[in-house]
NURO-264279 format. One record per residue: x, y, z of N, C-alpha, C in turn; residue in one letter. Coordinates in steps of 0.1 Angstrom, whole numbers, padded with zeros to 4 digits, always signed. Each point is the difference from the previous one (the first is absolute). Layout:
// NURO-264279
XYZXYZXYZa;...
END
This chain:
// NURO-264279
-0365-0107+0352-0001+0011-0009-0015+0002-0004x;-0006+0011+0001-0014+0002-0002-0003+0000-0015x;-0012-0002-0003-0005-0001-0014+0003+0014-0007x;-0002+0011+0007+0002+0013-0006+0014+0002-0004x;+0009-0004+0009+0015+0001-0003+0004-0008-0012x;-0006-0012+0000+0004-0009-0012-0005+0006-0013x;-0012+0006+0000-0005+0006-0012+0009+0012-0004x;+0004+0008+0010+0008+0012-0002+0014-0004-0006x;+0005-0011+0005+0013-0005-0005-0001-0004-0014x;-0011-0007-0004-0002-0004-0013-0001+0011-0010x;-0005+0012+0005+0000+0011-0009+0013+0008+0000x;+0006+0001+0012+0012+0008+0001+0012-0006-0007x;+0002-0013+0003+0013-0006-0005+0001+0000-0016x;-0011-0002-0007+0002+0002-0015+0003+0014-0004x;-0006+0010+0007+0003+0014-0002+0015+0003+0002x;+0005-0006+0011+0014+0002+0004+0009-0006-0011x;-0004-0012-0005+0008-0007-0010+0000+0008-0013x;-0012+0005-0004-0001+0008-0012+0008+0013+0001x;-0001+0006+0012+0007+0013+0002+0015-0002-0001x;+0005-0012+0006+0014-0003+0000+0005-0002-0015x;-0008-0007-0008+0004-0002-0014+0001+0013-0007x;-0010+0009+0002+0000+0013-0007+0012+0008+0005x;+0003+0000+0013+0011+0007+0005+0013-0005-0006x;+0002-0013-0001+0012-0006-0006+0001+0004-0015x;-0011-0001-0007+0001+0003-0015+0003+0015-0001x;-0006+0009+0007+0003+0014-0001+0014+0003+0005x;+0005-0007+0010+0014+0001+0004+0010-0004-0011x;-0003-0011-0007+0008-0005-0011+0000+0011-0011x;-0012+0005-0003+0000+0010-0011+0007+0013+0004x;-0001+0003+0013+0007+0012+0005+0015-0001-0001x;+0004-0012+0004+0015-0003-0002+0004+0000-0014x;-0008-0006-0009+0003+0000-0014+0001+0014-0006x;-0010+0008+0004+0000+0014-0005+0012+0008+0005x;+0004-0002+0013+0011+0006+0006+0013-0004-0008x;+0001-0013-0003+0011-0006-0007+0001+0006-0014x;-0012+0002-0007+0000+0006-0013+0004+0015+0000x;-0004+0007+0010+0004+0014+0001+0015+0002+0003x;+0006-0010+0006+0014+0000+0003+0009-0008-0009x;-0007-0006-0011+0007-0009-0008+0013+0005-0006x;+0000+0013-0003+0012+0005-0007+0009+0009+0009x;-0003+0000+0013+0008+0008+0009+0014-0005+0001x;+0009+0009+0002+0015-0003-0002+0004-0011+0010x;-0005+0000+0012+0005-0010+0010-0006-0014-0002x;-0010-0002-0009-0006-0013-0002+0000-0005-0014x;+0003+0009-0010-0002-0004-0014+0008-0012-0004x;+0013-0001+0004+0008-0011-0004-0006-0013+0005x;-0004-0001+0013-0006-0012+0006-0013-0003-0007x;-0008+0011-0003-0013-0003-0006+0001-0005-0014x;+0009+0005-0008+0001-0004-0014+0005-0015-0001x;+0006-0005+0010+0004-0015+0000-0010-0009+0007x;-0010+0006+0007-0009-0008+0008-0014+0005-0001x;-0005+0001-0012-0014+0006-0002-0010-0010+0005x;+0003-0012+0002-0010-0010+0005-0003+0003+0015x;+0008+0007+0006-0003+0004+0014-0010+0011+0001x;-0002+0007-0011-0009+0011+0000-0013-0002-0007x;+0000-0008-0010-0012-0002-0008-0003-0014-0003x;-0013-0004-0003-0003-0013-0004+0008-0004-0013x;+0005-0012+0000+0008-0005-0011-0004-0015-0003x;+0003-0004-0012-0001-0014-0004+0013-0005-0004x;+0005-0011+0004+0013-0005-0004-0001-0009-0012x;+0008+0001-0010+0000-0008-0012+0013-0007-0001x;+0000-0013+0000+0011-0009+0000+0001-0006-0014x;+0012+0001-0006+0002-0006-0013+0000-0015+0000x;-0005-0006-0011+0000-0014-0001+0013-0005-0008x;+0009+0009-0003+0012-0004-0008+0012+0000+0009x;+0011-0006-0005+0013+0000+0007+0006+0013-0001x;+0005+0006+0011+0007+0013-0001+0012+0001-0010x;+0001+0011-0006+0011+0002-0009+0009+0011+0006x;+0013-0003+0001+0010+0009+0005+0009+0005-0010x;+0002+0013-0002+0009+0006-0009+0014-0003+0005x;+0010-0001-0010+0014-0001+0004+0004+0014+0006x;+0010-0001+0007+0005+0013+0007+0015+0002-0003x;+0003+0010-0008+0014+0003-0003+0002+0015+0001x;+0004+0005+0012+0000+0015+0002+0009+0008-0009x;-0005+0011-0004+0007+0010-0008-0001+0013+0007x;+0011+0007+0000+0001+0013+0007-0010+0010-0007x;-0007+0008+0008-0008+0010-0005+0008+0012-0005x;-0005+0007-0010+0007+0013-0004+0000+0010+0012x;+0010+0008+0000+0001+0010+0011-0010+0012-0002x;-0002+0003-0012-0008+0012-0003-0010-0002-0012x;-0009+0009-0001-0009+0001-0012-0003+0014-0003x;-0004+0002-0013-0003+0014-0004-0015+0003+0000x;-0003+0011+0006-0014+0004+0001-0001+0015-0002x;-0008+0004-0010-0001+0014-0003+0013+0007-0001x;+0009-0006-0008+0014+0005-0002+0008+0002+0012x;-0004-0007+0011+0008+0000+0012+0004-0014+0004x;+0013-0002+0004+0005-0013+0004-0004-0002+0015x;-0007-0011+0003-0004-0002+0013+0005-0014+0005x;+0002-0001+0013+0004-0012+0006-0011-0010+0001x;+0003-0012-0005-0011-0011+0001-0003-0004+0014x;+0011-0001+0009-0003-0003+0014-0008+0010+0007x;+0003+0013-0003-0008+0011+0006-0014-0001-0004x;-0002-0003-0013-0014-0002-0005-0007-0011+0007x;+0006-0011+0001-0006-0012+0007-0004+0004+0014x;+0008+0007+0007-0003+0004+0014-0011+0011+0000x;+0002+0010-0009-0010+0011+0000-0014-0004-0004x;-0001-0010-0009-0013-0004-0004-0006-0011+0009x;+0007-0002+0011-0006-0009+0011-0002-0014-0005x;+0010-0006-0007+0000-0013-0005+0000-0010+0011x;-0009-0011-0001+0001-0011+0009+0005-0013-0006x;-0001+0000-0014+0005-0012-0007+0004+0004-0014x;+0011-0006-0005+0004+0002-0014+0005-0013-0005x;-0007-0005-0010+0004-0013-0007+0002+0003-0015x;+0011-0004-0005+0004+0002-0014+0003-0013-0007x;-0007-0002-0012+0002-0013-0007+0005+0003-0014x;+0010-0006-0004+0005+0000-0014-0002-0014-0006x;-0009-0001-0009-0003-0013-0006-0007-0009+0011x;+0007-0011+0004-0006-0009+0010+0008+0002+0014x;+0008+0010+0001+0009+0001+0011-0002+0012+0008x;-0001-0001+0014+0000+0012+0008+0014+0005+0001x;+0001+0013-0004+0014+0006+0001+0001+0009+0012x;-0011+0003+0006+0001+0008+0012-0013-0002+0009x;+0002-0001+0013-0012-0002+0009+0004+0006+0013x;-0008+0010+0004+0003+0007+0013-0013+0003+0007x;+0000-0001+0013-0012+0004+0008+0005+0010+0010x;-0010+0009+0003+0004+0012+0008-0011+0002+0011x;+0004+0009+0010-0009+0004+0011-0005-0012+0008x;+0008-0010+0002-0003-0011+0009-0009-0010-0007x;-0003+0001-0012-0008-0010-0007+0008-0011-0006x;-0006-0011-0004+0008-0011-0006-0007-0006-0012x;+0007-0010-0005-0005-0006-0013-0013-0008+0002x;-0003-0004+0012-0012-0008+0002-0013+0009+0002x;+0002+0013+0002-0011+0009+0002-0009+0000-0012x;-0013-0001+0002-0010+0001-0010-0005+0014-0001x;+0005+0008-0010-0002+0014+0000-0012+0004-0009x;-0006+0011+0005-0012+0004-0007+0003+0005-0014x;-0008-0003-0010+0003+0004-0014-0006+0013-0003x;-0010+0004+0007-0009+0011-0004-0003-0002-0015x;+0001+0011-0008-0005-0001-0014+0007-0009-0009x;+0012-0006+0004+0006-0010-0008-0010-0012-0002x;-0009-0002+0009-0010-0010-0002-0008+0001-0013x;-0002+0013-0004-0007+0002-0013+0006-0007-0012x;+0013-0001+0000+0007-0007-0011-0002-0015+0001x;-0001-0005+0012-0004-0014+0002-0014-0003-0005x;-0009+0009+0002-0014-0001-0004+0000+0000-0016x;+0008+0009-0005+0001+0000-0015+0004-0013-0006x;+0010-0006+0006+0004-0013-0005-0011-0010+0000x;-0008-0001+0011-0011-0009+0001-0010+0003-0011x;-0002+0013-0002-0010+0004-0010+0004-0005-0014x;+0013+0000-0003+0005-0005-0013-0003-0015-0002x;+0001-0007+0011-0003-0015+0000-0015-0001-0004x;-0009+0008+0007-0014-0002-0002-0004+0004-0015x;+0007+0010-0005-0003+0003-0014+0004-0011-0009x;+0012-0006+0002+0005-0011-0008-0009-0012+0001x;-0006-0002+0012-0009-0012+0002-0014+0003-0007x;-0003+0012-0004-0013+0003-0006-0010+0004+0010x;+0003+0000+0013-0009+0004+0010-0005+0015-0001x;+0010+0008-0005-0003+0014-0004+0002+0001-0015x;-0011+0003-0007+0000-0001-0014+0007+0011-0007x;-0002+0012+0005+0006+0012-0006+0002+0011+0011x;+0011+0007-0001+0003+0012+0009-0009+0011-0004x;-0007+0000-0011-0009+0011-0004-0014-0002+0007x;-0002-0012+0006-0013-0002+0007+0000+0010+0012x;-0012+0003+0005-0002+0008+0012+0002-0008+0012x;+0006+0006+0011+0001-0008+0012-0014-0004+0006x;-0010+0008-0004-0013-0003+0005-0007-0012-0008x;+0006-0004-0011-0004-0012-0006+0002-0012+0009x;+0011+0001+0008+0003-0011+0009-0004+0003+0014x;-0001+0012+0004-0003+0004+0014-0012+0010+0000x;-0012-0006-0002-0012+0009-0001-0003+0007+0013x;+0007-0004+0011-0002+0008+0013+0005+0014-0001x;+0009+0003-0011+0005+0013-0001-0008+0009-0009x;-0011-0006-0005-0009+0009-0008-0006+0011+0009x;+0000+0012-0005-0004+0011+0008+0012+0007+0007x;+0011-0006-0001+0012+0007+0006+0008+0007-0012x;+0011+0006+0004+0008+0006-0010+0007-0010-0010x;-0001-0012+0003+0006-0011-0008-0009-0005-0011x;-0013+0004+0001-0009-0005-0010+0004+0003-0014x;+0001-0010-0009+0004+0002-0014+0015+0002-0003x;+0008+0001+0011+0014+0002-0002+0007-0013-0005x;+0009+0001-0010+0006-0012-0005+0010-0006+0009x;+0002-0013+0000+0011-0006+0008+0013+0006-0003x;+0003+0003-0013+0013+0005-0004+0003+0014+0007x;-0010+0008+0000+0002+0013+0006+0002-0001+0015x;-0006-0010+0006+0003-0002+0015+0014-0005+0002x;+0004-0009-0009+0014-0005+0001+0010+0011-0002x;-0003+0010-0008+0009+0010-0003-0002+0013+0009x;-0007-0002+0011-0002+0011+0010-0006+0013-0007x;-0009-0003-0010-0006+0011-0006-0015-0002+0000x;-0005-0004+0011-0015-0003+0001-0008+0012+0001x;+0005+0012+0003-0008+0012+0001-0006+0002+0014x;+0003-0009+0009-0005+0000+0013+0006+0012+0008x;-0009+0007+0008+0005+0011+0008+0006-0007+0013x;+0012+0003+0003+0007-0006+0011+0012+0008+0004x;+0001+0002+0013+0012+0007+0006+0009-0010+0006x;+0012-0002-0005+0009-0010+0004+0011+0006+0010x;-0003+0011+0006+0010+0007+0008+0000-0007+0014x;+0011-0007+0003+0002-0007+0012+0002+0009+0012x;+0003+0012-0002+0002+0009+0011-0012+0008+0004x;-0011-0002-0008-0013+0007+0003-0010-0009+0007x;-0004+0003+0012-0009-0008+0008-0013-0002-0007x;-0004+0010-0008-0014+0000-0006+0001-0006-0014x;+0011-0004-0005+0001-0006-0014-0007-0013-0001x;-0002-0004-0012-0007-0013-0003+0008-0012+0005x;+0014+0001-0003+0008-0011+0004+0001-0001+0016x;-0001+0012+0007-0001-0001+0014-0013-0006+0005x;-0011+0003-0007-0013-0006+0003+0001-0015-0001x;+0007-0004-0011+0001-0014-0002+0008-0007+0011x;+0010+0008+0005+0008-0005+0011-0008-0003+0013x;-0010+0009+0001-0009-0002+0012-0010-0011-0002x;-0003-0004-0012-0007-0012-0003+0008-0012+0005x;+0013+0000-0003+0009-0010+0005+0000-0001+0015x;+0000+0012+0006+0002+0000+0015-0013-0004+0007x;-0011+0006-0005-0012-0002+0008-0009-0011-0005x;+0004-0006-0011-0008-0011-0005-0009+0005-0011x;-0003-0009-0010-0009+0004-0011+0004-0007-0012x;-0007+0003-0011+0002-0007-0013+0007+0009-0010x;+0011-0005-0006+0007+0007-0010-0010+0001-0013x;-0008-0010-0002-0009+0000-0011-0010+0012+0001x;-0005+0001+0012-0010+0011+0003+0007+0014-0002x;+0012+0001+0004+0007+0012-0001+0001+0004-0015x;+0004-0010-0008+0001+0003-0015-0013+0004-0006x;-0011-0006+0005-0013+0003-0006-0005+0014+0003x;+0006+0007+0010-0004+0013+0004+0007+0011-0008x;+0010-0003-0008+0008+0010-0007-0007+0005-0012x;+0003+0013-0004-0006+0006-0012+0011+0004-0010x;-0004+0003-0012+0010+0004-0010+0000+0015-0001x;+0011+0005-0006+0002+0015-0002+0004+0004-0014x;+0004-0010-0008+0004+0003-0014-0002-0012-0008x;+0001+0002-0013-0002-0011-0010+0011-0011+0001x;-0003-0012+0001+0010-0011+0002+0009+0000-0013x;+0012-0004+0002+0010-0002-0011+0005+0013-0005x;+0000+0011+0008+0005+0013-0005+0011+0005+0009x;+0001-0005+0013+0009+0006+0009+0005-0010+0010x;+0014+0000+0002+0006-0009+0010-0002+0006+0014x;-0009-0006+0008-0002+0005+0014+0000-0012+0008x;+0010-0001+0009+0002-0012+0009-0011-0002+0010x;-0007-0011-0002-0011-0003+0009+0002-0015+0005x;+0004-0001+0012+0003-0013+0006-0012-0010-0001x;-0012+0006+0002-0012-0009+0000-0002-0006-0014x;+0005+0006-0011-0001-0006-0013+0005-0015+0001x;+0011-0002+0007+0006-0013+0001-0010-0010+0007x;-0006+0005+0011-0010-0008+0007-0012-0004-0010x;-0004+0009-0008-0010-0003-0010+0004-0011-0010x;+0013+0001-0004+0005-0011-0008+0000-0013+0007x;+0002+0000+0013-0001-0012+0008-0014-0005+0000x;-0010+0009+0001-0014-0004-0001-0003-0007-0013x;+0005+0006-0011-0002-0006-0013+0006-0014-0001x;+0012-0001+0006+0007-0013-0001-0007-0011+0007x;-0006+0004+0012-0008-0010+0008-0012-0005-0008x;-0007+0010-0006-0012-0004-0007+0003-0007-0013x;+0010+0004-0007+0003-0006-0013+0005-0015+0001x;+0008-0002+0011+0006-0014+0001-0008-0009+0009x;-0009+0006+0008-0008-0008+0009+0008-0005+0012x;+0012+0005+0002+0009-0004+0011+0003+0012+0009x;+0003-0003+0013+0004+0011+0008+0015+0004-0003x;+0004+0012+0004+0013+0005-0004+0011-0008+0006x;-0001-0005+0012+0010-0007+0007+0003-0013-0008x;-0010-0008-0003+0002-0012-0008+0006+0002-0013x;-0005+0011-0007+0005+0002-0014+0014+0005+0001x;+0003+0009+0009+0014+0005+0002+0010-0011+0002x;-0004-0009+0009+0009-0011+0004+0002-0010-0012x;-0010-0003-0006+0001-0010-0011+0007+0005-0012x;-0003+0012-0004+0005+0005-0013+0012+0009+0000x;+0003+0005+0012+0012+0009+0001+0009-0004+0012x;-0005+0000+0012+0009-0002+0011+0008-0013+0000x;-0007-0011-0002+0007-0013+0000+0008-0002-0012x;-0003+0008-0011+0007-0001-0012+0014+0006+0001x;+0002+0010+0008+0013+0006+0001+0008-0005+0012x;-0004-0011+0006+0007-0007+0010+0006+0009+0011x;-0009+0006+0008+0005+0009+0011+0007-0007+0011x;+0008+0007+0007+0008-0006+0011-0009-0002+0012x;-0011+0008+0002-0008+0000+0012-0014+0003-0004x;-0009-0001+0010-0014+0004-0003-0001+0015-0001x;-0012+0004-0005-0002+0015-0001-0013+0002+0008x;-0001+0013+0005-0012+0004+0007-0008+0010-0008x;-0013-0001-0001-0008+0009-0007-0009+0007+0011x;+0001+0013+0001-0010+0008+0009-0014-0002-0006x;-0010-0001+0008-0014-0002-0005-0009+0010+0007x;-0012+0002-0005-0010+0007+0007-0007-0009+0010x;-0010+0005+0007-0006-0009+0010-0008-0011-0006x;-0002+0000-0013-0007-0011-0006+0009-0010-0006x;+0013+0002+0002+0010-0009-0005+0005+0002-0014x;-0004+0012-0006+0004+0003-0014+0014+0006+0000x;+0009-0005-0008+0014+0005+0000+0000+0014-0005x;+0010+0008+0005+0002+0014-0004+0010-0001-0012x;-0005-0003-0012+0008-0002-0011+0007+0013-0005x;-0004+0011+0005+0006+0013-0004+0013+0003+0008x;+0003-0008+0011+0012+0003+0007+0003-0009+0012x;-0006-0011+0001+0000-0008+0012+0009-0012+0001x;+0008-0002-0010+0010-0012+0001+0011+0003+0009x;+0005-0010+0007+0011+0001+0009+0009-0012-0003x;+0013+0002-0003+0008-0012-0004+0015+0004+0002x;+0009-0010-0001+0014+0002+0001+0004+0008-0012x;+0011+0008+0002+0005+0008-0012+0004-0008-0011x;+0006-0011+0003+0005-0009-0011-0012-0006-0008x;-0012-0001+0006-0012-0005-0007-0006+0011-0008x;+0001+0013+0005-0004+0011-0009+0009+0000-0013x;+0012-0004+0001+0009+0000-0011-0004-0010-0010x;-0007-0010+0004-0004-0011-0009-0011+0005-0010x;-0008+0009+0004-0009+0006-0010+0008+0008-0010x;+0010+0008+0004+0009+0007-0009+0007-0009-0009x;+0004-0012+0005+0007-0009-0009-0009-0006-0010x;-0013-0003+0004-0010-0005-0009-0002+0009-0012x;-0001+0013+0003-0002+0010-0010+0012+0003-0008x;+0012-0001+0007+0013+0001-0007+0000-0010-0012x;-0005-0012+0003+0001-0011-0010-0013-0001-0008x;-0008+0011-0001-0012+0001-0008-0010-0010+0003x;-0002-0003+0013-0010-0008+0005+0003-0015+0002x;+0013-0003-0003+0005-0014+0002+0007-0002+0013x;-0003-0012+0006+0007-0003+0013+0006-0014-0002x;+0013-0001+0000+0007-0013-0002-0005-0008-0012x;-0002+0008-0011-0004-0006-0012-0015-0001-0003x;-0008+0002+0010-0015-0001-0001-0006+0014-0002x;-0008+0002-0010-0007+0012-0002-0012+0002+0010x;+0003+0007+0010-0010+0002+0011-0010+0011-0003x;+0006+0012-0005-0008+0011-0004+0002+0002-0015x;-0011+0001-0008+0002+0002-0015+0010+0011-0003x;+0009-0003-0009+0010+0010-0004-0006+0013-0005x;-0011-0002-0008-0007+0011-0006-0006+0009+0011x;-0004-0006+0011-0006+0007+0011+0011+0008+0007x;+0012-0006+0002+0011+0007+0006+0004+0012-0008x;+0001-0001-0013+0003+0011-0009-0010+0011+0001x;-0013-0004-0001-0010+0010+0000-0001+0008+0014x;+0003-0008+0010+0000+0006+0014+0010+0011+0002x;+0011-0001-0007+0011+0010+0003+0002+0009-0012x;-0010+0001-0009+0000+0009-0012-0011+0009+0000x;+0001+0013+0004-0011+0010-0001-0004+0001-0014x;-0014-0001-0002-0005+0000-0014-0008+0012-0004x;+0002+0011+0009-0007+0012-0003+0009+0011+0004x;+0000+0012-0006+0009+0011+0003-0001+0004+0015x;-0012+0000+0006-0002+0004+0014+0006-0009+0010x;+0004-0012-0005+0006-0011+0009+0015+0000-0001x;+0005+0007-0010+0015-0001-0002+0007+0008+0010x;+0012-0004+0004+0008+0008+0009+0005+0013-0005x;+0002+0010+0009+0004+0013-0003-0011+0010+0001x;+0003+0013-0001-0011+0010+0001-0009-0001-0012x;-0013+0000+0002-0010-0002-0011-0014+0005+0005x;-0008+0002-0009-0014+0002+0003-0006-0013+0005x;-0010+0001+0009-0007-0012+0004+0006-0007+0013x;+0009+0007+0006+0006-0005+0013+0008+0010+0007x;-0001+0000+0013+0009+0009+0008+0012-0008+0005x;+0003-0012-0005+0011-0008+0004+0011+0000-0011x;+0012-0003+0003+0011-0001-0009+0001-0015-0005x;-0002-0009+0010+0001-0014-0004-0012-0004-0009x;+0003-0010-0008-0010-0006-0009-0007-0012+0006x;-0010-0005-0006-0007-0011+0006-0005-0010-0011x;+0000-0013+0004-0005-0010-0008-0012-0007+0007x;+0000-0013+0000-0010-0008+0008+0005-0002+0014x;-0001+0010+0009+0004-0001+0014+0015-0001+0001x;+0008+0005-0010+0014+0001+0001+0004+0014-0004x;+0010+0006+0007+0006+0013-0003+0011+0000-0010x;+0001+0010-0008+0010+0001-0010+0008+0013+0003x;+0013-0001+0002+0008+0012+0003+0002+0009-0012x;+0004+0013+0003+0003+0009-0011+0013-0005-0007x;-0001+0001-0014+0012-0005-0008+0002-0015+0002x;-0010-0007+0001+0001-0015+0003+0007-0007-0012x;+0009-0009+0003+0006-0008-0010-0001-0015+0005x;-0012-0006-0004-0004-0013+0005+0000-0001+0015x;-0005+0011+0006-0001+0000+0015-0015+0002+0004x;-0004-0005+0011-0013+0002+0006+0001-0004+0015x;-0010+0004+0008+0000-0001+0014-0013-0003+0006x;+0000-0007+0011-0011+0000+0010+0004+0009+0011x;-0010+0009+0004+0004+0010+0011-0011+0000+0010x;+0005+0001+0013-0009+0001+0011+0003+0012+0008x;-0009+0005+0008+0003+0012+0008+0011-0002+0010x;+0006+0011+0005+0011-0001+0009+0012-0007-0007x;+0000+0001-0013+0012-0005-0008+0002-0015+0000x;-0010-0007-0005+0002-0014-0003+0002-0002-0015x;+0010-0007-0005+0002-0001-0014+0004-0014-0004x;-0006-0004-0011+0005-0012-0008+0004+0006-0014x;+0013+0002-0002+0005+0006-0013+0005-0011-0009x;-0005+0001-0012+0004-0010-0010+0007+0007-0012x;+0012-0004-0003+0007+0005-0012+0004-0012-0009x;-0009-0002-0010+0002-0011-0009+0013+0001-0008x;+0003+0012-0004+0012+0001-0008+0013-0004+0008x;+0000+0004+0013+0012-0003+0008-0001-0014+0007x;-0012-0006-0002-0003-0013+0007+0001+0001+0015x;-0006+0011+0005+0001+0003+0015-0013+0002+0006x;-0002-0005+0012-0012+0003+0009+0006+0005+0013x;-0007+0011+0005+0004+0006+0012-0013+0002+0009x;+0001-0005+0012-0011+0002+0009+0005+0009+0012x;-0008+0010+0003+0004+0009+0011-0013+0002+0009x;+0002-0004+0012-0011+0003+0010+0005+0011+0009x;-0009+0008+0004+0003+0013+0007-0011+0004+0010x;+0004+0009+0008-0010+0007+0009+0002+0015-0001x;+0001+0005-0012+0003+0014-0003-0012+0008+0002x;-0001+0007+0011-0012+0008+0004+0000+0013-0009x;+0010+0003-0007+0001+0012-0009-0002-0003-0014x;-0006-0012-0003-0002-0005-0014-0008+0010-0009x;-0009+0008+0007-0009+0008-0008+0006+0014-0003x;+0012+0003+0006+0005+0013-0001+0004+0003-0015x;-0002+0013-0003+0004+0005-0014-0005-0008-0011x;-0013-0003+0001-0007-0008-0011+0007-0014-0002x;+0002-0006+0011+0005-0014+0000+0014-0001-0006x;+0008+0010+0003+0014+0001-0006+0008-0013+0003x;-0003-0006+0012+0008-0011+0004-0001-0012-0010x;-0012-0001-0007-0001-0010-0010+0010+0002-0012x;+0001+0012-0004+0009+0003-0011+0015-0001+0004x;+0003+0004+0012+0014-0003+0005+0003-0014+0001x;-0010-0008+0004+0002-0015+0002+0003-0006-0014x;-0008+0004-0010+0003-0005-0014+0014+0003-0004x;+0005+0012+0003+0014+0004-0003+0010-0009+0007x;-0003-0003+0012+0009-0009+0008-0001-0014-0006x;-0011-0005-0003-0002-0014-0006+0007-0001-0013x;-0001+0011-0008+0007-0001-0013+0015-0001+0001x;+0005+0007+0010+0015+0000+0002+0004-0014+0005x;-0008-0006+0008+0003-0014+0005-0001-0010-0012x;-0010+0002-0008-0002-0009-0012+0012+0002-0010x;+0004+0012-0002+0011+0003-0009+0013-0006+0006x;+0002+0001+0013+0012-0006+0006+0001-0015-0002x;-0012-0007-0001+0000-0014-0002+0002-0004-0014x;-0002+0009-0009+0003-0004-0014+0015+0000-0003x;+0008+0006+0008+0014+0001-0002+0008-0008+0010x;-0007-0006+0010+0006-0008+0010-0005-0014-0001x;+0008-0010-0001-0004-0014-0001-0004-0005+0014x;-0012-0006+0001-0004-0006+0013+0009-0012+0004x;+0009-0004-0009+0008-0012+0003+0014+0005+0005x;+0003+0013-0001+0013+0005+0004+0003-0003+0015x;
END
């Protein structure tokens, strides 16, 4: 081999290697973008919602505690429920709302457990925005520990990287209550919306922190309930800075291991490994129910106070008129809001974690009932999210039926 050829190979081979790496990385990003664009398509949505780790980077979190298993004593579901003065079939509703899992707990006992559309109990299902309520629980621990001194402090007191953004000077409390004043379009059906832009950050790579720092405000904080998913990511930024711990470690130590899950959970992350706290948790449906059970019992798990009772109460109690459920000034929603928890209209000791495409953790403290519903309802936005209100009516009928039916019969 001549000297000229040897020199040429030394130059060409590294270029080929670099080009191959770039091609592979771009191919992976192209595949991820394609998967994101088809994430909610009818022919793949069921599979996607149970296997998000095949589509996006995730971190697995394994509990350090012994799994807890609820007792199981089946009770027949009611046949019908009343919604808008119309009697409707519960089975028809379950099918029409594209349910994939339904778990109902009365006290410490599972009274009903069903899986649909070819899914099973071991599937780790995407939470979407139900993750926000898990983040709220962690936040309550940090406040109790003194890591966060006051909810009236500004988020930028903890996260100076947000100075100059729409979050500058906004109180932690107003961010918790989705009243940050940030301009944000949460329309999942609009390709140009802010939440769709965030989805492309997931697909193409990038930093969730940087995305948050680019947002601007449009109104005075603390005056209007406007749902902004990135508010929850900002809370995660505050939690990291205040505790000096990463989200995964804090979540596992102070919440996940405390509620004794049956299996590990997966957290979707950005390309820098930062968890998507606004909607990235994936777990078994029975493990979703454990957060509901924790809040049903006002923060206690098997006798241990895991989340401060005062925090639980504050989290599910709207403390301003614009946050209360029903038609009112200061919101275009009917549901009310607390600290990352939803409050239904005419609530009677009821509150919910809700995720898009109809994911629900419903807690009814008066009836001593928790209901978890996972779904792939592609029509969840129709008629101003009417499916959420119909779901509440169905859940109330189930809870009522359990108050008159003994689980020991």
